[in-house]
Backbone as ProteinMPNN parsed JSONL, in Angstrom:
{"seq_chain_A": "MCALALFFSSFSTPLMAAVFTFALFVIGNLSEDLRGFARVTTGLGGWLATAVAYLVPNFSALNVITQVAHGDAIPGRLILYNTVYAMLYSAMAISGAVLIFQRRNLK", "coords_chain_A": {"N_chain_A": [[-7.546, -2.307, 0.082], [-9.525, -2.2, -1.538], [-9.801, 0.322, -2.016], [-7.459, 0.344, -3.485], [-8.246, -0.873, -5.964], [-9.758, 0.443, -6.812], [-8.388, 2.644, -7.565], [-6.91, 1.662, -9.572], [-8.201, 0.802, -11.578], [-9.607, 3.236, -12.355], [-8.155, 3.71, -14.524], [-7.318, 1.455, -16.199], [-8.366, -1.471, -17.874], [-10.44, -3.837, -16.812], [-9.121, -6.515, -16.175], [-6.065, -5.501, -15.92], [-6.363, -4.024, -13.946], [-6.905, -5.895, -11.789], [-4.302, -7.245, -11.589], [-2.418, -4.992, -11.252], [-3.447, -4.63, -8.849], [-3.072, -6.833, -6.956], [-0.374, -7.21, -7.598], [0.683, -4.859, -6.065], [-0.386, -5.539, -3.988], [1.388, -7.571, -3.039], [3.469, -6.619, -2.932], [3.186, -4.691, -1.224], [2.816, -6.483, 1.168], [5.483, -7.006, 1.444], [7.026, -5.117, 1.957], [8.484, -4.385, 4.317], [10.798, -5.99, 4.128], [11.994, -4.838, 1.693], [12.331, -2.273, 2.752], [14.456, -2.981, 4.665], [16.35, -3.948, 2.198], [16.864, -1.375, 1.085], [18.099, -0.071, 3.256], [20.784, -1.39, 3.535], [21.629, -1.203, 0.881], [23.627, 0.899, -1.376], [23.993, 4.347, -2.797], [22.562, 4.346, -6.488], [20.424, 2.512, -6.185], [19.856, 2.331, -3.287], [18.355, 4.503, -3.098], [16.537, 4.091, -4.913], [14.82, 2.439, -4.004], [14.324, 3.121, -1.246], [12.554, 4.881, -1.967], [10.759, 3.648, -3.482], [9.659, 1.848, -1.263], [8.735, 3.927, 0.533], [6.239, 4.66, -1.234], [4.56, 2.645, -1.601], [1.98, 0.643, 0.081], [2.35, -0.025, 3.477], [1.716, -2.931, 3.882], [2.939, -4.76, 5.872], [2.936, -3.578, 8.448], [0.617, -3.659, 9.122], [-0.021, -5.864, 10.21], [-0.728, -8.321, 12.497], [-0.905, -10.912, 13.134], [0.891, -12.476, 14.34], [0.784, -11.347, 16.973], [-1.369, -11.866, 18.083], [-1.879, -14.743, 17.521], [0.055, -15.329, 19.83], [-1.2, -14.518, 22.101], [-0.785, -12.267, 23.137], [-1.239, -8.846, 23.62], [-2.763, -6.286, 21.952], [-1.298, -2.949, 21.498], [-2.93, 0.122, 22.202], [-2.379, 1.896, 21.133], [-1.155, 0.974, 18.491], [-3.185, 0.341, 17.137], [-4.434, 2.742, 16.678], [-2.958, 4.059, 15.32], [-2.559, 2.273, 12.713], [-5.253, 2.358, 12.109], [-5.416, 5.138, 11.007], [-3.45, 5.198, 9.311], [-4.375, 3.394, 7.446], [-6.694, 4.883, 6.767], [-5.706, 7.068, 5.724], [-4.126, 6.156, 3.562], [-6.14, 5.015, 2.336], [-7.633, 7.298, 1.488], [-6.082, 8.85, -0.135], [-5.596, 7.042, -2.118], [-8.299, 7.256, -3.268], [-8.933, 9.342, -3.618], [-7.065, 9.812, -6.169], [-8.25, 8.163, -7.754], [-10.633, 9.414, -8.19], [-9.607, 12.193, -9.189], [-8.572, 10.837, -11.67], [-11.009, 9.63, -13.03], [-12.732, 12.273, -13.647], [-11.57, 13.14, -15.325], [-11.844, 11.852, -17.891], [-13.388, 10.838, -20.82], [-16.164, 10.051, -21.558], [-17.973, 9.361, -23.569]], "CA_chain_A": [[-7.397, -2.766, -0.723], [-10.973, -1.538, -2.723], [-9.701, 1.598, -3.004], [-6.334, 0.562, -4.88], [-8.959, -1.358, -7.152], [-10.819, 1.325, -7.327], [-7.816, 3.639, -8.057], [-6.093, 1.01, -10.779], [-9.617, 0.662, -12.416], [-10.02, 4.32, -12.607], [-7.563, 4.081, -15.807], [-7.182, 0.433, -16.835], [-8.995, -2.439, -17.964], [-10.448, -4.907, -15.295], [-8.01, -7.582, -15.911], [-5.261, -5.159, -15.604], [-6.615, -3.322, -12.67], [-6.823, -6.62, -10.653], [-2.898, -7.858, -11.85], [-1.977, -4.56, -10.647], [-3.899, -4.461, -7.371], [-2.517, -8.156, -6.7], [1.065, -6.864, -7.454], [0.927, -3.835, -5.061], [-0.699, -6.452, -2.228], [2.561, -8.489, -2.739], [4.965, -5.592, -2.72], [2.979, -4.049, -0.188], [3.368, -7.18, 2.348], [7.275, -7.506, 1.059], [7.449, -3.408, 2.497], [9.543, -4.392, 5.249], [11.779, -6.57, 3.102], [12.121, -3.921, 0.888], [12.972, -1.011, 3.585], [15.821, -3.378, 4.662], [17.247, -3.886, 1.234], [17.454, -0.085, 1.167], [18.925, 0.622, 4.54], [21.997, -1.688, 3.12], [21.916, -0.519, -0.64], [24.048, 2.283, -1.43], [23.714, 4.755, -4.515], [21.014, 4.747, -6.962], [19.703, 1.573, -5.862], [19.329, 2.512, -2.245], [17.641, 5.852, -3.177], [15.226, 3.877, -5.333], [14.159, 1.142, -3.018], [13.68, 3.889, -0.746], [11.159, 5.633, -2.455], [10.025, 2.629, -3.536], [9.204, 1.679, 0.071], [7.601, 4.709, 0.817], [5.119, 4.791, -2.089], [3.556, 1.243, -1.625], [1.233, 0.483, 1.759], [2.865, -0.863, 4.177], [0.922, -3.927, 4.489], [3.315, -5.497, 7.225], [2.644, -2.95, 9.585], [-0.79, -3.776, 9.849], [-0.14, -7.591, 10.173], [-0.591, -8.517, 13.775], [-1.202, -11.873, 13.216], [1.994, -13.139, 15.245], [0.802, -11.071, 18.375], [-2.531, -12.635, 17.992], [-1.355, -16.059, 17.853], [0.642, -15.755, 20.806], [-2.155, -14.486, 23.129], [-0.351, -10.963, 23.531], [-2.633, -8.062, 23.735], [-2.477, -5.7, 20.587], [-1.899, -2.017, 22.165], [-4.22, 0.885, 21.605], [-1.476, 2.802, 20.02], [-0.897, 0.642, 17.393], [-4.898, -0.096, 16.412], [-4.751, 3.97, 16.408], [-1.585, 3.956, 14.12], [-3.106, 1.323, 11.91], [-6.227, 2.74, 11.536], [-5.009, 6.453, 10.665], [-2.208, 5.049, 8.22], [-5.265, 2.741, 6.433], [-7.837, 5.726, 6.018], [-4.973, 7.942, 5.151], [-3.634, 5.608, 2.535], [-7.088, 4.813, 1.001], [-8.201, 8.689, 0.926], [-5.47, 9.048, -1.284], [-6.152, 6.251, -3.702], [-9.708, 7.406, -3.876], [-8.712, 10.934, -4.42], [-6.441, 9.767, -7.216], [-8.906, 7.649, -8.635], [-11.657, 10.826, -8.453], [-8.643, 12.74, -10.405], [-8.381, 10.436, -12.869], [-12.039, 9.251, -13.505], [-12.813, 13.459, -13.762], [-10.712, 13.817, -16.653], [-12.09, 10.47, -18.73], [-14.279, 10.951, -21.774], [-17.037, 8.748, -21.613], [-18.808, 9.391, -24.465]], "C_chain_A": [[-8.375, -2.754, -2.102], [-10.239, -0.219, -3.133], [-8.392, 1.537, -3.746], [-7.141, 0.129, -5.944], [-9.244, -0.525, -7.646], [-9.796, 2.239, -8.411], [-7.286, 3.14, -9.536], [-7.256, 0.894, -11.499], [-10.315, 1.691, -13.311], [-9.429, 4.515, -14.308], [-6.867, 2.88, -16.748], [-8.281, -0.508, -17.331], [-8.931, -3.346, -16.583], [-9.414, -5.812, -15.235], [-6.73, -6.84, -15.445], [-5.25, -4.682, -14.112], [-6.426, -4.605, -11.663], [-5.173, -7.069, -10.697], [-2.486, -6.489, -10.94], [-2.049, -4.294, -9.436], [-3.324, -5.802, -6.331], [-1.097, -7.767, -6.643], [1.27, -5.784, -6.079], [0.618, -4.677, -3.563], [0.75, -7.303, -2.008], [3.396, -7.549, -2.346], [4.611, -4.831, -1.296], [3.291, -4.873, 1.307], [5.072, -7.409, 2.322], [7.636, -6.037, 1.453], [8.491, -3.84, 3.315], [11.13, -4.839, 4.893], [12.544, -5.376, 2.493], [12.728, -2.625, 1.767], [14.538, -1.519, 4.083], [17.186, -3.341, 4.136], [17.526, -2.261, 1.036], [18.2, 0.509, 2.2], [20.391, -0.085, 4.179], [22.559, -1.86, 1.651], [22.34, 0.879, -0.209], [23.87, 2.868, -3.094], [22.315, 4.977, -4.801], [20.059, 3.856, -6.585], [18.746, 1.799, -4.693], [18.361, 3.417, -2.323], [16.571, 5.312, -3.72], [14.095, 2.966, -4.892], [13.825, 1.925, -1.853], [12.524, 4.47, -0.856], [10.279, 4.739, -2.58], [9.092, 2.19, -2.476], [8.45, 2.43, 0.804], [6.409, 5.01, 0.263], [3.897, 3.824, -1.958], [3.1, 1.117, -0.096], [2.385, -0.478, 2.205], [2.479, -1.855, 5.049], [1.266, -4.772, 5.892], [3.348, -5.109, 8.413], [1.421, -3.315, 9.931], [-0.745, -5.476, 10.169], [0.286, -7.37, 11.719], [-0.905, -9.874, 14.086], [-0.523, -12.66, 14.237], [1.747, -12.792, 16.914], [-0.461, -11.62, 18.906], [-2.296, -14.024, 18.574], [-0.498, -16.191, 19.35], [0.057, -15.34, 22.102], [-1.66, -13.015, 23.245], [-1.309, -9.793, 22.987], [-1.884, -6.83, 22.797], [-2.766, -3.942, 21.405], [-2.668, -1.188, 21.438], [-3.648, 1.829, 20.367], [-1.33, 2.308, 18.55], [-2.081, 0.543, 16.5], [-4.769, 1.355, 16.257], [-3.798, 4.126, 15.123], [-2.558, 3.378, 13.055], [-4.215, 1.808, 11.22], [-5.993, 4.149, 10.822], [-4.295, 5.761, 9.222], [-3.403, 4.443, 7.065], [-6.215, 3.808, 5.841], [-6.998, 6.734, 5.244], [-4.548, 7.478, 3.315], [-4.864, 5.558, 1.43], [-8.042, 6.186, 0.828], [-7.329, 8.976, -0.183], [-5.447, 8.589, -2.301], [-7.751, 7.167, -4.032], [-9.678, 8.766, -4.404], [-8.301, 10.97, -5.855], [-7.571, 9.17, -7.968], [-10.022, 9.027, -8.967], [-10.932, 11.861, -9.523], [-9.216, 12.481, -11.468], [-9.573, 10.349, -13.633], [-12.479, 11.122, -13.997], [-12.534, 13.241, -15.144], [-10.869, 12.876, -18.048], [-13.25, 10.988, -19.373], [-15.145, 10.164, -21.985], [-17.923, 8.59, -22.486], [-18.281, 8.728, -25.786]], "O_chain_A": [[-8.126, -3.126, -3.248], [-10.11, 0.209, -4.28], [-8.1, 2.434, -4.537], [-6.874, 0.675, -7.014], [-9.134, -0.41, -8.867], [-10.073, 2.524, -9.577], [-7.21, 3.903, -10.499], [-6.812, 0.933, -12.646], [-11.058, 1.565, -14.284], [-9.996, 5.207, -15.153], [-6.126, 3.092, -17.708], [-9.377, -0.037, -17.024], [-8.064, -3.549, -15.733], [-8.782, -5.889, -14.181], [-6.149, -7.431, -14.534], [-4.363, -4.897, -13.286], [-5.758, -4.354, -10.66], [-4.757, -7.262, -9.555], [-2.182, -6.791, -9.787], [-1.109, -3.82, -8.798], [-3.202, -5.68, -5.112], [-0.543, -8.001, -5.569], [2.052, -6.081, -5.176], [1.148, -4.532, -2.461], [1.126, -7.625, -0.881], [4.074, -7.731, -1.335], [5.439, -4.46, -0.463], [3.784, -4.342, 2.302], [5.699, -7.97, 3.219], [8.81, -5.783, 1.181], [9.601, -3.575, 2.853], [12.205, -4.324, 5.203], [13.671, -5.066, 2.879], [13.684, -2.034, 1.266], [15.552, -0.828, 3.99], [18.298, -3.081, 4.594], [18.707, -2.022, 0.787], [18.881, 1.518, 2.023], [21.334, 0.629, 4.52], [23.585, -2.445, 1.305], [21.92, 1.668, 0.637], [23.701, 2.248, -4.144], [21.364, 5.415, -4.153], [18.883, 4.219, -6.592], [17.523, 1.655, -4.699], [17.386, 3.211, -1.6], [15.496, 5.749, -3.307], [12.933, 2.817, -5.268], [12.876, 1.419, -1.255], [11.637, 4.558, -0.007], [9.181, 4.78, -2.025], [7.88, 2.141, -2.687], [7.624, 1.99, 1.604], [5.52, 5.535, 0.933], [2.7, 4.057, -2.127], [3.838, 1.478, 0.822], [3.055, -1.32, 1.607], [2.632, -1.942, 6.267], [0.483, -5.261, 6.705], [3.652, -5.814, 9.375], [1.131, -3.29, 11.127], [-1.806, -6.079, 10.33], [1.176, -6.642, 12.16], [-1.187, -10.124, 15.257], [-1.154, -13.433, 14.958], [2.176, -13.452, 17.86], [-0.591, -11.819, 20.114], [-2.458, -14.38, 19.741], [-0.505, -17.292, 19.901], [0.611, -15.676, 23.149], [-2.659, -12.4, 23.617], [-2.027, -9.926, 21.996], [-0.7, -6.512, 22.908], [-3.872, -3.583, 21.808], [-3.094, -1.462, 20.316], [-4.091, 2.265, 19.305], [-1.373, 3.064, 17.579], [-1.992, 0.647, 15.277], [-5.188, 1.456, 15.104], [-4.239, 4.32, 13.99], [-3.367, 4.164, 12.561], [-4.296, 1.768, 9.992], [-6.625, 4.163, 9.766], [-4.824, 5.967, 8.13], [-3.405, 4.918, 5.929], [-6.548, 3.755, 4.657], [-7.457, 7.237, 4.219], [-4.628, 8.142, 2.282], [-4.818, 5.854, 0.237], [-9.057, 6.158, 0.132], [-7.862, 9.364, -1.223], [-5.325, 9.208, -3.358], [-8.038, 7.601, -5.147], [-10.263, 9.203, -5.394], [-8.794, 11.735, -6.684], [-7.862, 9.812, -8.978], [-10.055, 9.502, -10.103], [-11.522, 12.288, -10.515], [-9.982, 13.16, -12.152], [-9.55, 10.817, -14.772], [-12.504, 11.083, -15.227], [-13.419, 13.188, -15.999], [-10.206, 13.072, -19.067], [-14.112, 11.549, -18.696], [-14.828, 9.333, -22.836], [-18.752, 7.697, -22.313], [-19.003, 8.679, -26.782]]}, "name": "protein", "num_of_chains": 1, "seq": "MCALALFFSSFSTPLMAAVFTFALFVIGNLSEDLRGFARVTTGLGGWLATAVAYLVPNFSALNVITQVAHGDAIPGRLILYNTVYAMLYSAMAISGAVLIFQRRNLK"}
């Protein structure tokens, strides 16, 4: 979330960066529903939903609260997958922020 907030703050005002970050947080938590919608929709709507589902972060994949609440062990493979996914997505967001910030004229 911090990497996304940094990305949005590199090109917008602080208030808009907060709004964009919160909106992406909500969309990221609903990304599994968006993928399901893309599977059942045909045509341009399905294609657009699929594109958006792959662009937004998949926070629902990082949510393991149900497994923890039921006392299930979290597989090491899932921990590794989630860690790599979060690191790559954060690296992309921070790289985008750096590229945008380098082009800004601060004079």
